[in-house]
C-alpha positions in Angstrom: 16.9 12.0 -26.6 18.8 9.1 -25.1 18.0 5.7 -26.6 15.5 3.8 -24.5 17.4 0.4 -25.0 19.9 0.9 -22.2 17.5 2.0 -19.4 15.0 -0.6 -20.6 17.7 -3.3 -20.3 18.7 -2.1 -16.8 15.0 -2.0 -15.7 14.4 -5.6 -17.1 17.6 -6.9 -15.3 16.6 -5.2 -12.0 13.1 -6.6 -12.2 14.6 -10.1 -12.9 16.7 -9.8 -9.7 13.7 -8.6 -7.7 11.5 -11.4 -8.8 13.9 -14.3 -9.0 16.2 -13.3 -6.1 19.3 -15.2 -7.2 21.9 -15.8 -4.6 19.1 -14.9 -2.1 19.5 -11.2 -2.8 16.9 -9.1 -1.1 14.8 -6.6 -3.1 16.6 -3.6 -1.7 20.0 -4.7 -2.8 18.7 -5.7 -6.3 17.1 -2.2 -6.7 20.2 -0.4 -5.5 22.4 -2.4 -8.0 20.1 -1.4 -10.8 20.3 2.2 -9.8 24.1 2.1 -9.6 24.2 0.5 -13.1 21.9 3.2 -14.4 24.3 5.8 -12.9 27.4 4.2 -14.3 25.8 3.8 -17.8 24.9 7.5 -17.8 21.2 6.9 -17.9 20.8 9.1 -14.8 23.1 11.7 -13.2 23.9 12.7 -9.7 21.5 15.7 -10.2 18.8 13.1 -11.1 19.6 11.2 -7.9 19.2 14.4 -5.9 15.8 15.2 -7.7 14.4 11.7 -6.9 15.5 11.9 -3.3 13.8 15.3 -3.1 10.6 13.6 -4.2 10.7 10.5 -2.0 12.6 11.4 1.2 9.5 12.4 3.2 7.5 9.3 2.2 10.3 6.9 2.8 11.1 8.2 6.2 7.4 8.2 7.1 7.3 4.5 6.0 10.1 3.6 8.3 8.4 5.4 11.2 5.1 3.7 10.4 6.7 0.3 10.4 8.4 0.9 13.8 5.0 2.0 15.2 3.3 -1.1 13.7 6.0 -3.4 15.1 5.7 -1.9 18.6 1.9 -2.1 18.5 2.1 -5.7 17.4 4.4 -6.6 20.2 2.1 -4.8 22.7 -0.8 -7.0 21.3 -2.9 -4.3 19.7 -3.5 -6.1 16.4 -4.1 -9.5 17.9 -6.6 -7.9 20.3 -8.5 -6.3 17.4 -8.5 -9.6 15.4 -9.8 -11.6 18.4 -12.6 -9.0 19.0 -13.7 -9.3 15.4 -13.6 -13.1 15.4 -15.6 -13.3 18.6 -18.3 -11.0 17.2 -18.7 -12.9 13.9 -21.9 -14.4 15.3 -21.0 -17.9 14.2 -21.1 -17.0 10.5 -18.2 -17.7 8.2 -19.3 -14.9 5.9 -19.5 -12.4 8.8 -16.0 -13.4 9.9 -14.8 -13.0 6.4 -16.2 -9.5 6.3 -14.7 -8.8 9.7 -11.3 -9.7 8.3 -11.8 -7.4 5.4 -12.7 -4.5 7.7 -9.7 -5.2 9.9 -7.4 -5.2 6.9 -9.1 -2.0 5.7 -8.6 -0.2 9.0 -5.0 -1.2 9.4 -4.2 -0.3 5.7 -5.8 3.1 6.0 -3.9 4.1 9.1 -0.7 2.0 9.1 0.0 1.5 5.3 -0.4 -1.5 3.1 3.0 -3.0 4.1 2.0 -3.0 7.7 -1.3 -4.8 6.9 0.5 -7.6 5.1 3.3 -8.0 7.7 1.0 -7.9 10.7 -2.6 -8.7 9.8 -2.0 -11.6 7.5 -0.1 -13.8 10.0 -2.7 -13.0 12.7 -5.6 -13.9 10.4 -3.9 -17.1 9.3 -3.3 -18.1 12.9 -7.0 -17.2 13.7 -8.5 -19.4 10.9 -6.1 -22.2 11.9 -7.3 -21.9 15.5 -10.9 -22.1 14.3 -10.1 -25.4 12.6 -10.7 -24.3 9.0 -9.5 -26.7 6.3 -6.8 -25.9 3.7 -9.4 -24.8 1.2 -10.7 -22.0 3.4 -7.3 -20.6 4.2 -6.8 -18.9 0.8 -9.9 -16.8 0.8 -8.9 -15.2 4.1 -5.3 -14.8 3.0 -6.3 -13.3 -0.3 -8.7 -10.9 1.5 -5.8 -9.6 3.6 -3.5 -9.3 0.6 -6.0 -7.6 -1.7 -7.4 -5.2 0.9 -3.9 -4.2 1.9 -3.3 -2.4 -1.4 -6.8 -1.7 -2.6 -7.9 0.0 0.7 -4.8 2.1 1.0 -6.5 5.0 -0.9 -8.4 6.8 1.9 -5.7 8.9 3.4 -2.5 10.6 2.2 -0.5 8.4 4.7 -2.1 5.1 3.8 0.5 4.1 1.2 3.9 5.2 0.1 2.5 6.1 -3.3 -0.1 8.3 -1.6 2.6 10.1 0.3 4.6 10.7 -2.8 1.7 12.1 -4.8 0.4 14.2 -1.9 3.8 15.8 -1.2 4.6 16.4 -4.9 1.4 18.2 -5.6 1.2 19.7 -2.1 -2.2 18.2 -1.3 -3.7 18.8 2.2 -4.5 15.8 4.4 -8.1 17.0 4.7 -8.7 17.6 1.0 -7.2 14.2 0.1 -9.4 12.5 2.7 -12.6 14.3 1.6 -12.1 13.6 -2.1 -11.2 9.9 -1.4 -14.1 9.3 0.9 -16.6 8.2 -1.8 -14.0 6.2 -3.8 -12.9 4.4 -0.6 -16.5 3.4 0.2 -17.0 2.3 -3.4 -13.8 0.3 -3.3 -14.7 -1.3 0.0 -18.2 -2.2 -1.1 -17.3 -3.6 -4.5 -14.2 -5.5 -3.3 -16.2 -7.1 -0.5 -19.0 -8.1 -2.9 -16.6 -9.5 -5.5 -14.5 -11.4 -2.9 -17.7 -12.9 -1.3 -19.0 -14.0 -4.7 -15.6 -15.4 -5.9 -15.0 -17.4 -2.7 -18.7 -18.3 -2.1 -18.0 -22.0 -2.1 -14.8 -21.9 0.0 -15.8 -19.7 3.0 -17.2 -21.9 5.8 -20.9 -21.4 6.6 -20.6 -21.7 10.4 -17.8 -20.8 12.7 -17.3 -22.0 16.3 -15.5 -19.2 18.1 -16.0 -20.6 21.6 -12.4 -21.9 21.8 -10.9 -18.5 21.0 -9.0 -16.7 23.8 -10.3 -13.5 25.3 -9.1 -10.4 23.5 -7.8 -8.9 26.8 -5.4 -11.8 27.1 -3.7 -10.7 23.8 -2.5 -7.4 25.4 1.2 -8.0 26.4 1.8 -4.5 27.7 -1.2 -2.5 28.9 0.7 0.7 29.2 2.1 0.6 25.7 -1.3 -0.5 24.4 -2.9 2.7 25.9 -0.1 4.9 24.7 -0.4 3.3 21.2 -4.1 4.2 21.0 -3.3 7.7 22.1 -0.5 8.0 19.5 -2.7 6.8 16.7 -5.5 9.3 17.6 -2.9 12.0 18.0 -1.4 11.4 14.6 -4.8 11.4 13.0 -5.5 14.8 14.5 -2.1 16.1 13.5 -2.7 15.1 9.9 -6.1 16.8 9.9 -4.6 20.1 11.1 -1.3 19.9 9.2 -0.7 22.5 6.5 -3.3 24.7 8.2 -1.8 25.1 11.7 1.3 22.9 12.0 3.0 23.0 8.6 5.5 20.1 9.0 6.4 17.2 6.7 4.5 13.9 7.1 7.6 12.1 8.3 8.0 14.5 11.3 4.5 13.5 12.6 5.1 9.8 12.0 8.6 10.0 13.6 7.2 11.8 16.6 4.7 9.0 17.1 7.4 6.3 16.7 9.6 8.1 19.3 6.8 8.3 21.9 6.1 4.6 21.5 9.8 3.8 21.7 10.2 5.7 24.9 7.0 4.0 26.4 8.3 0.6 25.4 11.8 1.4 26.9 10.1 2.5 30.2 8.2 -0.7 30.8 10.7 -3.1 29.3 7.9 -5.6 28.5 8.3 -5.0 24.8 11.8 -4.9 23.2 12.0 -1.5 21.4 15.3 -2.2 19.6 13.8 -5.4 18.3 11.1 -3.3 16.6 13.8 -1.1 15.0 15.8 -4.1 13.9 12.8 -5.8 12.4 11.7 -2.7 10.4 11.9 -3.5 6.7 14.9 -1.3 5.9 15.2 -3.0 2.6 11.9 -1.3 1.7 13.7 2.1 1.8 16.5 0.8 -0.4 14.0 -0.8 -2.8 11.9 2.4 -3.1 14.9 4.7 -3.8 16.7 2.3 -6.1 13.6 1.4 -8.2 12.6 5.0 -8.5 16.1 5.8 -9.9 15.9 2.9 -12.4 12.5 4.0 -13.7 13.5 7.6 -13.6 16.1 6.6 -16.3 13.2 5.1 -18.3 11.3 8.3 -18.0 14.1 10.4 -19.2 14.5 8.1 -22.2 10.9 8.7 -23.4 8.4 6.8 -21.2 7.2 9.9 -19.4 6.7 11.8 -22.7 4.6 8.9 -24.0 2.4 9.0 -20.9 2.1 12.8 -21.1 0.8 12.4 -24.6 -1.8 9.9 -23.5 -3.0 12.1 -20.7 -3.4 15.1 -22.9 -5.5 13.0 -25.3 -7.7 11.9 -22.4 -8.1 15.5 -21.3 -9.7 16.4 -24.6 -12.5 14.0 -23.8 -13.5 15.6 -20.5 -13.2 14.8 -16.9 -14.7 11.3 -17.0 -12.4 10.1 -19.7 -9.4 11.8 -18.1 -10.0 10.1 -14.7 -10.6 6.7 -16.4 -7.7 6.9 -18.7 -5.2 8.2 -16.1 -6.2 5.6 -13.6 -6.0 2.7 -16.1 -2.6 3.8 -17.5 -1.1 4.1 -14.0 -2.7 0.8 -13.0 -1.1 -1.0 -16.0 2.3 0.7 -15.3 2.1 -0.3 -11.7 1.2 -3.9 -12.5 4.0 -4.2 -15.0 6.8 -2.5 -13.2 5.7 -2.3 -9.5 3.6 0.6 -8.2 6.6 2.5 -6.8 8.1 3.3 -10.2 4.6 3.3 -11.7 3.5 6.2 -9.5 6.7 8.1 -10.2 6.1 8.0 -13.9 2.5 8.9 -13.4 3.3 11.8 -11.1 5.9 13.2 -13.4 3.6 12.8 -16.4 0.7 14.5 -14.7 2.9 17.4 -13.7 4.3 17.7 -17.2 0.8 17.7 -18.7 0.1 20.9 -16.7 -3.6 20.4 -16.5 -5.3 22.8 -14.0 -8.6 22.9 -12.2 -10.9 20.0 -11.5 -9.6 17.9 -14.4 -6.1 18.4 -13.1 -7.1 17.3 -9.6 -8.9 14.3 -11.2 -5.6 13.3 -12.9 -3.8 13.5 -9.6 -6.3 11.5 -7.6 -6.7 8.9 -10.4 -2.9 8.4 -10.3 -3.3 7.5 -6.6 -6.1 5.0 -7.3 -4.3 3.4 -10.2 -1.1 3.0 -8.2 -3.0 1.5 -5.2 -5.4 -0.9 -6.9 -3.7 -1.6 -10.2 -0.7 -3.5 -8.7 -3.0 -6.3 -7.6 -3.2 -7.4 -11.2 0.2 -9.1 -10.9 2.3 -10.7 -8.1 5.1 -8.1 -8.6 2.7 -5.1 -8.6 3.6 -4.0 -5.1 6.2 -4.9 -2.5 3.3 -5.6 -0.2 2.2 -8.4 -2.5 5.7 -9.9 -2.7 5.8 -9.8 1.1 2.3 -11.4 1.3 3.4 -14.2 -1.0 6.5 -14.9 1.1 4.3 -15.0 4.3 1.7 -17.4 3.0 4.3 -19.6 1.3 6.0 -19.9 4.7 2.7 -21.4 6.0 2.4 -23.9 3.2 0.0 -21.9 1.0 1.9 -21.6 -2.2 0.0 -19.6 -4.8 1.3 -20.3 -8.4 1.5 -17.3 -10.7 -1.2 -18.7 -12.9 -3.7 -19.1 -10.1 -2.9 -15.6 -8.8 -3.4 -14.0 -12.2 -6.7 -15.8 -12.8 -8.0 -14.5 -9.5 -6.6 -11.0 -9.9 -8.1 -10.6 -13.4 -11.5 -11.3 -12.0 -11.3 -9.2 -8.8 -9.2 -6.1 -9.8 -10.9 -4.7 -13.0 -14.4 -4.1 -11.5 -12.9 -2.7 -8.3 -10.6 -0.3 -10.2 -13.4 0.9 -12.6 -16.0 1.3 -9.7 -13.4 3.3 -7.7 -12.5 5.6 -10.6 -16.2 6.2 -11.3 -16.7 7.1 -7.6 -13.8 9.5 -7.9 -15.5 11.3 -10.8 -18.7 11.6 -8.7 -16.7 12.9 -5.7 -15.0 15.6 -7.7 -18.4 16.7 -9.2 -19.8 16.7 -5.6 -16.9 18.5 -3.9 -15.9 20.8 -6.7 
């Protein structure tokens, strides 16, 4: 077995470039450089590259499509319209507005991925709380709610997170079964997260809100035609996901790309929204980061990390379903927090497959991997690309969050949410066995 020192050094160097960004390198270039170094060092081969691409191609193409859809809907005014509706219906209560923000972030994360939530909802919410005249102290709770919910509430659907797409495709999970099993965990995650955030920021959330000065939601719609088409596309994609694998039998990226194409054609027809601007602004570096980081961690897996995780999973299995779900979720969560959830879910997925556990316990491992990869990354600022994007956005608005402050907050919020969600998964599998 190859020594783990070389791939470990490459991983550490890549992670340094991703975090520190010397010479203003973006995350995609840093990850690709790490992958090329792993290839040149012999830690991975071209066959390994082909294998990884075979695992991630559908998810990465789907991500690009989702981001194009999100950018077009944002230009049309869809998300600002939704945010203004929620703000106007807060009933003058700061806590109600805070919960409305949580629900908005939850909805966007579930249907448009965690990255879309960070890139679109966070700026809108920050603009909204600024328009409401909130002080600097109140900005962070609303910003943190967006950032945390983006990842934590990306568990409901197989398309809600890049990690979900990878796991669902690898294990050939149907959209309907994924949604059914994750229904109870999603509700538990939403409830516990909301309660913990409200308690943690109880002194910082304003008691009363004056929303009389907010603009009418209808005024946020820049392109009514594209807005209506966007709503139809979203509903159509949801229906397509529901019936996929039973009637349609197409990859997830095909459905997403079809939705993006329809919106691009609608935007081109009206010429109110710039479709090519949406394409240019899509985070292409995310694709490079995903593929590059997967390859870097794949090298670690070949050198023994995957075998170590497999051994842990098999030990958990001996303790029954409850211990298996808890152990798998926590292990993947820690991997995701330490090395980013993209490579974390790769190691977890390969380990679960290698463990070869069948039946309800095997399904529990798979679903716990998803939960660990979605909630676990909130433990550290580098846990997900969405969090790194979120930090960049809020820093651009003068809301710098030191690592120490972030870690203190994350260590309070993340563990109870993770444990409650894993417990709900156990209950769901017993209920829907």
